[in-house]
N, C-alpha and C positions, 0 to 999 in steps of 0.2 A: 583436262590439264589444270595446273594451278599455275598462273601467272602472278607475280609479285614485284614491286618495284622495290630497289634495292640498291647498294651502294656497295663496290670492291671490297670494304673493311668487314660489310656482313657475309658478302661471300666466303673470303677468305678466312675470317676468324675461325678457330676450332680445330677438332680432328675431322678434317676433310680433306678428299683427294680427287681432281678432276682430272680424267682421264680422257684424252684425246685418241679416238679408237683407230686401230692399224692401217682402216681403209681411207682414214682421210687423207688429204692433200698434206704436203710439207707445209711449215710455213712461208707465208708469201707476201708479206708486206713488206714494203720498199720503203727508202726513205720520200717518197713524194707522202704515204700515209706517214710516217713517222714527223714528217715536218708538219703536216696538218694536226696531228694529235700533239704535238710538242706547244703548237703557237695557240692551239685553245686552251690548254692547260695554263698556259701563261697569262693569258686575258682570265679564265677565270680565277685563279688566284689572286689575282687583283681586284677582281669584284668581289670575292669573298671578304676582302680586307674592308670592304663598305658594306656589302650584305652577306651577312653568314649564313643565308639561305641560298644563297645563289647556287644553283647548279647547270650540269651541260650534259643534255641525254647523248648517251653513247651507242645506244641500241638494246637488241634484246641478245640473252644467252639461253638456249636451249638445253635442256639436261634431261638425263635419263637415268633413275638409280641403276648402279650397277647389280647386274643378278648374283654376284659374289657376296653381297653385303649381307651380314649378320647382326644379333643384336647389341654386339658390342663393338669396339675399335672405332678405327678409321672408316667413315662414313665415304663411298667412294660414288663419284656419279660419272657419267660418260657423257662428254661435251659434244653435243650433236650439232650445236651449231654455235659459233661464237668465238671458237679456239684462234681463231687471229686476235681479236679482242684481248681475250685471257692472258695469251703467250705476251702480248706487247706489253702490258701493263705490268707482270710480273718481271719482266726483263726491266722496265724502267724502274720499277720497286730495286731492284738490285742495283741498278745506278745508282738511285738514291741513297740507299744503305751504302755503298762503296764511297762514294763523295763526301755523304756527312761523317763517316768515319774517318777517312783522312784528314778532315779539315775541321771538324769538331770533338770528334772523340770516338774511341771503339764501343762503347754501349750501344750506338745504333746500329751497329752490324748484330749484334744479339737482338736486339729490340724486334727489326724488320725482319729478321730471319726467324724468329721462333713466333710471333704473330702472324706472318704473311706469307711465309715462304717455304717453309719445312714444319715439319710435324716430328719436332726434335727428338720425341723418345719413342717413335714406332721404327719398327724394321726398315731397312732401307728399301723395299719395294712399295713401301707405303709413307716413306720420308717426304717425297716432295709433293706441296700441297697443290700442284700442278704436274700431270706425269706427260708430255708432250707424244707425238706420234713416235713411232721406233727410229726413224732417220734422224730426227731433230734432238733426240733425247740426248748422246752424249754433249753436245754442244751447248744445248740448254742448261744440263747438270754443271758442265763445266764455269758458266757464267753464275749459277746459282751458289756453287762452292768455290767460286772464284779462285780456280785452278790456273797452272801456268797456259792454258790453252784458251783461256777464255776470250770470247772475242774472235775468233776465227773465221774465215772467210764465206762462210756460210749466212744464209739469212738470218738465223738468229745471234751469230756474232755480229754481224751487221748493225743489228738494232741494238745491241748492247754498247758497240763502241759510237754509234749516234749519241744516245741517251748520255754516256759519259762524257762523248765532245761536248753536247750541250750545256752540260752542267760545268765543265769544266771552262769554259769559253764563257759561260756567265759570271763565273767565279772573279775573270780578268775585265769585264765590263765596269765603267764607270757606277752604274747604277745596276748591280746584280739583282738576277732573280732570288727572292725571298724563297729560299728551299725548304723551310719548315713549312710555308704558306703552299709551296707547291706540293709537298707530301701529302698534305691534309686536301688539298683539292683532289689528287688523285684517289685519295681514299675515300671522302665523305662528298665530293662535288660531283663527281662523275655519277649520272644517274643509268641504271641498267634496269632492265626489266628481265627477271630471272622467268622462263616458263619450263616448269618441271612436269614432266611426262609421269603417268602413273605406270605401275610395275607390268600391267597388262596392256598397255598402248600400243600401236603400231606405228613405229618412228617416222616410219618412210610414210604415213599418212599425214603426219604432223608436218614432214618435209612437204609435201603436195601443198598442203595448204596454206602454208607460209609463202611459198615461193612459186606456184604456179596459179597466180591469181590473175594474170595479165599485167596490161601497163598500169604502173603505178600513177595515183596523180601527183601531181606536181604542187608547189606551193602556191602557185599560179593559180591552176584550178580549182586550189581550196580557198582562196581569195575571190575569186569570182561566183563560187556558190554561196558565200557569205553575203557578198553585196547583193547578189540577185534575189536570195532569200529574204531579204530586207526590204526589199521593193516591193511594192504592189501594182498601183495604176499606171508605174511611169515604167515597169521594168521592160516590157517590149520595146518600146520609144528608145531605150538608154541602151539596149543592148544591139539595136539593129543601127542606131546612128553613132554609139560610142565605142561599145567594147569592141563588134564585130570589125571594126576597121583597125583597131588597136591589135586585136589578134592575127589581122591579115599584115599589117605593118613588120611585128616581130614576133618570131619564133617562140616556142614556150619557154625556153631557157633564158631567152631575151628579157621576155616579161617578168621570169624571176628577177633577173638584174635589175629591172626597172625598179621594182618592187623594194629591193635590198637598196639601192641606189637613193631612193626616196627615204627613206629610213635613215642612213648616212647622214642626210642634209642637217638631220637635229641632233643624231647620238652615234659619233663615230665608231663607239663600241658593237653596235649593231651588229647580228651574226647574219650570215646567210643561211645558216639551219635553221633560225627561229621567224624567218621571214613573215609566217603566214601568223601566227602568233602577235608579233609585235604589231604587225599591220591592225590586225583585230582589235588589239586593244586602244589603239590609236581611233579606229574608225567607230567605236564605240560609244565616243563622246560627241557624235552626229545625232542630231536630234529626228532630223524628219527627212522625207523621201528626197525634197528638194536639195539639202545639203550631200545627199548620198549621190545624188546625180551629179553635183556639183564637183564631188569627189572625181568621179569618174571622166567627167569632162576633162579634169585637171588631169589624169592619167594619160587619156589619151593624146593631149598637148605636149607634155612630157615623153610619152614615146616617140612621136613625130622626132622631138629634138635628139633623142637617143638613137633613133635611127640614120642620123646625120653624122652621130658621133661614131657609130659603127661602121657607117659608109663614107667617110669622108668626101668621096666624090660627088656628093649630092650636095655641097655646101658650094654657096654661091661666091662668098667673099674669097678671092685667093689669097690672102694672108692668112687668114682663119683657116682654110682648106690646107695649108702647108702645114701649119701647126697641128692639125686634128691628123694628119695622116703621119706625121713624125709619132705623136705620142701613141697611135695605135700601135703602130711598127713595132715600137719598145717594148709592147708587151707588157705593162704594168697597168690590170685592171684597176687597181686601187687611185688612180689619177681619174678615174670616170666620174665618181661623185663630184668634184669640182668641175670638171669637163660640163656637167649637166647643168650643176649652177651657173655657170657663166654663159651656156646656151641659153638657159632660161631667162637671166638678166636682159640679156640683149633681146628674147622674143618679147619680154614686158616694158621694153624701152627705156631700163634704168643703166644699161652701158652700151657701149658702141662696138663695133667690130675690131675698131683699132685697139680699143680697150681689152676686149678679152683676149684677142691675138697676143697682145703685150703680155698680158698673163699667161698664158699658154708657154710663150717663150722661156718667161721665168722657171716655169715648170721644167721646159726641156733642159734648159741651162742647169739647173739643179740636178736632174737624173745625170746629165753627161760628167757633169762634172764630180759629182760623187765616185762615179764608175772610172774616172781618170785618177782619183787618189787613192782607189781600193776600198772605197767604202759604201759600194754599189746598194748592199742589201742592209746596211746597219739601221733598225728601227724605221724602214722606209715605209712600209704599210702603214705605223700608227702617225708616221708624220703626214702623208698624206690624207688618209682620212680624217684627218681633224682639220685641215686645211679649210675646208667648208664654213664649218660652224665657226672657226676663227674670223675669217673675212666676210661673212654675209652682210653682216650690218654697216661695212666700209661703203663710203661712196665712191672713192675712186678705186676698183676692186684690182687694177693691175699694181698700183702701188702698194695695194693692202697683201697680194699675194706675194710681190718681192720681198715685203719688209718680215711678212710671215716666215719665210722660208731660212731669211737671213739672220734670225735670232735665234738663240739657243746654240744646244750642240747638235745639229742637224747635218754638220758635214756638208755645208754649201760651201764647195771650197773658193777661195780667193785666187786672182790671176798669180800671184806670189806663192800660191800653195800647189795650185797646180804644176807651175815652172818647176818647183821642188820635186815634186812626186814623179814627173816624167822621165827625170835620169834614173829613177830608181824602182817605181813600183812595176812590178811586172803585168803591163796591161792585158795580155795575151792570156793571163791565168785569175781573170776578176771577171764578173757578172756573165750574162749569156755569152753565146757564139754570135746570136744574130746581132745584139747590142754594139760587142766590137764591132763588127763590122759595117754597123750603121754610123759608128763614128768617124771610122776611116772615109766612109761615102759621104758621109754629111761635110768633112772638111773638103773632100775634092770639089763637090758642088760648090763649094766657097770659092773657085777658082774661078767660074762662071766661064768653063771652056765652050767653045762654040763647036766643036764635037763631042757632046757629051756620049760617055759608053755606058752600056747595058747593065746596071748594075747587078742583075739577075746571074750574070756571065763573072762574077767577081768573087775571088777568094780572097781571105791573108795570106799575105806570102812573107815570111822571115828573109829579109835579105840578108843576113849572117845567120845561116841555117842551125837548125835544132840538132842536126847530126854532122859535125861539121869534120870537112876533110883535110888532109895534110896540108893542101894550100890556103884553107883559111886559117890554120893553126900560124903559117909562115906570115898571113895577113896581120894578125893580132901580135905577134911576137914583138915588133918594135915599141909596143905600148907596154910592156907587162913591164913592171917593175922588180926590183930584186926578189922580193919576200913574195912577189904574186903567180899564182898558178894559172895555166890558161883556163882549166875546168872552172875555176873558181870566178874568173873575170867574165868568161862566156855564160856561165850560168847566170849573172848577174845583169847581162846585156841582153840576151836573147829575145827575152819576151817585153822588153821596154817599148815603148811606140814608137821610139825614134826608130827603131830597126824593123818596124813592120809598115808593109804596104798592101795595096790593093795589085792582083794581077787577073788578066783575061782567063778566058777559058782554055785554049791550048797552050798555057805556059809549059814551057821546060825547064824551069828554072831551077826547080829542086835545089840539090845540094851544088850546083855548078860554082867555080871561082868566079870572085867579084867582077873581072874584068869581061867574063861571058855575061852575066847578070847584066851588066852596065849595057851592052849590046842591045839587048831584049829592052831592058828599060828605056832606053834611046829611043826606041820605036813605038812605043806604048802612047795611046791615046790619053792617059791620064797624065796632068800637069804633075804629081806628084812622084811621079815615077821619073818623068824627065829630069827632077832638080834631083834625084837620087844618082840618075845617070851624069849630073855634070859634077860629081865627086871624084877624084882619082883614085882614093884608096878608101875602105870601108872596116873602119875599126872604132875603137871606143872614143875618141875625139869627133870621129863623123857621124856617131849615133847619137853623140850629146849634142852638138850642133845643130842637130836635125831636131831634136827633142825642143831644143831653145826656140828652134824656128817655129814648130808646129804650135809651141805655146803662146807665141806670140798670134798667130791666127786663130787659134782657140779663144783668146782674149777677144779678138774682133768679132767672130760668130756670136757667141753666148754671154751675155751680160754677166760681171760677177755681182757677187751679193753686197748688201750695204755694208758698208766697213763703220762701223760705230767706236771699234777699239783694235789696237795692235792684234792683228792675227796670233792664237798662240802656235809654236810649230807643231805639227800634227805628228802625235807618236805612230810607231808601227800599228798594223791591227793585232793586238796581243789575242784577241779574239778567236780570229782564225789562226793563230798559231798554236792555241790552246786546241781547238777542234781538228787542227791537222796531227798533233802529236797524238791525241786522244783516240784517231781513226788508225793508228798502225798497229796491224794485227800482229799477233805473236808469232815468233821465227821472223820478223822483219826489223829493220833498222833504219836510220836516216842521219842525215848529219846536221851540224847548225848551220852550214853552208844551203844546203838545200832547203831549210826553214828560212834561212834569210832571205834567199831568191824567191820563195812562195810570197812573202808578204814585203816584199822590196825592202831590207832592214840591212845589217852585218852580221854575220856571225856572232862578234861579240856581245852588243846588247841582246841577242836572242839568248847566246849560252847565260848570261846573268839574270834575265826574265826568268828563265827555267830555273836556275838555282834557288830565287827567291819568293816564287810563286808557285800555286798546287797547280801541278799540270800531269793529270792522269798519263803513264806512260813515259814520263820523262828519261827513264831511264834507256829507251830505246834511242835516243839521240846521241852520235856518237861524233869524235871528230873526224876531219875529211879523210882519213886515211882508215878509217876503221876502228879507232881504238877508243877507248874509256877515257874520259877528260879526269886528269890527276885531279882536279877541282870537284871533281863529281860530288854531291851530297843528296842524301834520300830530305825530301822535302818534309816528311815526318821526321820529327826529332828524336824519336825511339826506334827507329828503323836501322839495323847496321850489316843487314844482308850485302853479300858482295854482289855488286850489278854484273860483273861478267857469271857469276854461276845463275843469277836471274834468269839473263839472257839465255844462256845453253840451255837452262830448265825448259824457256820456251822455244827450242828449235834453233836459236841463231849458231854457227859453227865458227869457230876461230881457229885462226892457225897458232903455230908456235911461237909468232911474234906477238901474241895477242891482237891480230886483225881481223875482225870480223869479215866473213863472206860476202865479196862485193856482188855475188848474185842475189844476195838477201837482202840488197840496199835499195830503199825506196828514194826515186830522187824529185825534184819540186813539181817535176809533169805527174808522176805517178800520186803523190799527194795530193795535188788539184784534181785527179781522177776519183781517189779516195774521196773528198770535200763536195763531189759533185758537179764540179768545174769542167765543163766539156772542151775539147780541141775542135778547131773550126771545120776539121773534115772528119768527122765522126764514123766510125763505120756504121754504114747503114744503107740498105737498099733503096734509094731516089729513084723514083718513076723517070726511065730515061726519055727525053723527047722524042716524040714519033719521028722516025726516019732517021736518028743520030746514032743507032746502035752499031752500026759500022762504022761510022765516024770514031766513035770512041773506042772500038775496039782497035782502030788503026791509029788513034793517039796512044791509047796505051803500049801498043808495040813500038811507035815512035820515039816513046820515052825510054823506054826499055831498051832498047837499040842504045839511047844516047849516054844511057847511065850505067847498066851492067857489061862485064866480061863476057865473052862469048859464050864460053861455057854457062854461064849463069844464064846468059838468054834461052840458050838449050835446055837446061835443066827448066826452069821455069815453063816455058813452051811444052814441055814431055808433060810435066803436072796436070796442064789445062786441059790435053788431049787425054788424059789417063782420066783424067774426074768425068769429062764429056762421055767415055766410054763405059765408065762406071753406074752412068744414067743421069749424071749430076747436070746444072746448068751455070753459064758464066754469066756475070752482069759487072758493069761498070759504075765507077761514081765518075760523077759528074763535075768535081773540084778542079783547082789547076793541075796538080796530080792525079793524074787518072789512074783510080786504083780498081784492082780487078778483085771479083767475089765468088769466092766457089760456093755455089747454091746446092745444097743437097735436096731440095722439095722446091716445088713450083710454087710462087708466092701465094697461089690463091688456097695452096692448103697449108699454109705457114711455115714463113721463109727460114731457115738455119742454116748457117754457114761456120764451117771451122776457123777460116784464116779470110785476111784481105792482105793481096798482095801490091805492094807498092813498087813502081817501077824504080825508085831511086834505092833499090838494094835490100828491102825488108819485107817480111813476111810478119803481119800482125795476128797473133793469136787473140782472138776475142774472147777470151773468159767473161769479161764484166757482161757481154752479150748473152752468151750461153746459159748464165745463171738462170736468167728469164725464159729459156726456150727448152721444152721437154725435147729427148729425153736430159738434156744435158743442163736441167735444174739442179739435177744430183750432184751434189758434189763429188761422189765418189767417182761418176762418171768424168768430172773435169780433171778430178787427178788422175786418173787413169791416162787422160790424153796428155797430161803433163807428163808423167811418166812416160810414154810412148816418144813424145818430143824430145826429150831429155837422152836418148838414145843418137839422136844427132850428132855428129860430130861438133864441138864448141858448143852444145847447148847446154844451158844449165839453167832451168827456170825454177824458182826456189817456189815451196809452198804457198809464202805469202802473196805471189801474184796471181794466186787462182781469183781474185776480186778486178783484175787490172787485164791490162793488153800487151803482154810482153811481145817482144819481136826476136824473131829468127832470121840472121841474114843469110843471102843468097849464098855465100859462099859454103853454109853447111848443107846446101845440097846439091853443090858443083860438083862431088864427086861422085862413082858411080854408087858407092856404099852409101853416102848422105842420100844419095837421089831414092834409092831402093829402100831406104829404111822410111822416109817422107812419103814416099806413095804408099809404104803398108798402113802409115798411120792416117794418112785420108781412106784408105781403102777400109779400116776399120771402124772408121768415125761415120763415113756413110751407111756402113752396117748395121751399125746401132741405131741408126735415126730409119732405116727402113724397117727394120725389126722392131721397133718401138710404134710405127704407124700400121703396120699390118696385120699387129696383133689382136686378138679378138679383145673387145672391150669385156671388163667385169660389170655387169648389170650395175650390182649392187654398190660396187664402187663407186662407178661414175655416176649414179644417181647421187650419192653424198657427195661428191665433189663438183657436180655442177651446181648442186643447192649452197654448198658452201660459199664456191666464188660467188655467187650473184648475193648472197646475203652479208659476205664482207666488203664487196666493193661498192 
């Protein structure tokens, strides 16, 4: 084999084609990998502004010359390993091309296409520089050629929409990413090792040697080896007295975390991928064995402190223990460098428990207040990682941390900003689900009730439900203005903090009218629920009044930032708006009102923003009734296409009155799903507490009986019986509304389920989850499931919903014909899964698939 360090530019330039063999798995990177790559590239682009030689090692690409190569023409290579990286980077280049062409000039389209994406003058079969496996080819070609289907609902389309969304969002930030520098980082800053097999090499043996060599050494293992190779007479003593206890205190991944946290103390940009090399560079300055042993002893001491941070119950001081427990529960690991610094200061006697506890409270307040105003993630990692280096020389660490977090544009919201945001910002569509629940839980704890409720049994409840009944329409009607619609007002209120609370495990509130909910909430052990129950009616004024009350309580719990100047009015999150619009797949549309509800704004400023700033897919935003705004203008000054014709070309249907098909509309909740903001009760199999299986089943049946009509109850029970007769299993969720899952395989073999049944009257089709579970990771199979479901009466699931979780109402299966159709769909689904798992594996294909998974992940 020939191994060469190279760049993406060198790989793609020239008359070449990289072919992904048909036996390789389809493209499988998800938003998690896209997010990591984007974050690394943004940092790399910044580093290269200072140091032109800065690089980031991305891994290896294993290639084999194609047997079809001749002496002339395009030179073809089979991509034995690394297709996920090559495909992702090619899609990113296409997104950069489209963004720069739209915002800077059309010349960027031809430049990037001809240099890195296509062999312009070759025949069609050799045109694409990267030719994905057959299942991905059409979607990939659509992104490269920028056809109307670019950005579809499969993995390739999701990657394209993610990167176009990031670029569009960046253009709407105060300090946008330098797109030119980003492109240069992609092409020249990413270091790859190209391993090229020779003509007669056994490619399978190459796989075995690369991937079947046992457990890889961690960076912690490498650092240990480096240290002890440099020790001589003191090696055994240092290992026994210092390193071995450190290894017993921290697991291997925690050791790596310790060495990264140590680096971040001095360099906020230190990367977890280069822990070993960065530590070695630092350790090279140590002169003798004595200094090396002292360094190991320092690691040992810091390891003990990290163990307390990771296990707060070991902390002796009650106040510090509470703060550590909360920050761990929040789940933001970038706060750990500061926590280690604070614990180290106390350990060295330069700060007290009271001081470091106050500093931790400032961090907690910073995190909570950002979430409350809808800015949970904006530059959060950069801010938190830089905190330690900014405050380490300050004598009063508590004041220093609070002052640093208060300065600059860090979104540490004041009491005034929090109060204003609670009325409009959709709290339920921001941050992570566990963080939203924690804020409500901590607010409840501030009441210091003598009858505390087990938080593990609590879930978030919308008082005014997400799916309103006629009774709820009547509840809100008296407060509607002449020009207001119920849908618009409901959409703007439902996810705000004033409409949210926590409820216990056996709640049957669901969509019940407010008088029924009042009765339940009045008997709750939670003080916040008792306060809601004291209100006579629940509409806009009641929700806003509660928001004001919560704002006062929040101000008392979490200290506000230092207010050195009058705070500016906080603008809506235009970055989130741009990303949401870019994520809309072809064949779908949304409204200005949906986007306004998503970011906590009003349709008018949303429309004005879309008209004035570059927004990928801005033509997919329509008026409330599904019509194109009379004032719509393309951002590109030379573009004159008819927006309706463009939408129709993408698959949006219009009626004779010019209104887009409502089935193809994406709501604020749908957009939040596309952005990766998940709801509190996500479809997922939660381990059922031992002995509670029967109780959960009984809870589901009780809630079903209370919410559904008799014919609907009979239909649901028949569906469950049929499913079990096929050989499937039934499991239940443990949230307030007890959901029912139809499992087609035992969890030990890899769970997969087609639907989640909710007793409030909806059957959720979990396309979003099926996309990662074979055999329904195949887009064609998911589309076949959609087509079969659309045979149900009243069901019309659009193609654009294949990345989401659309619902079917109980009424669609409550008739004999509808029930028979639904049973046929479930039977077909079950058979597809059984046939897949019972089919004999193709040994060659399996070998490649397993190796590729290991190499890429």
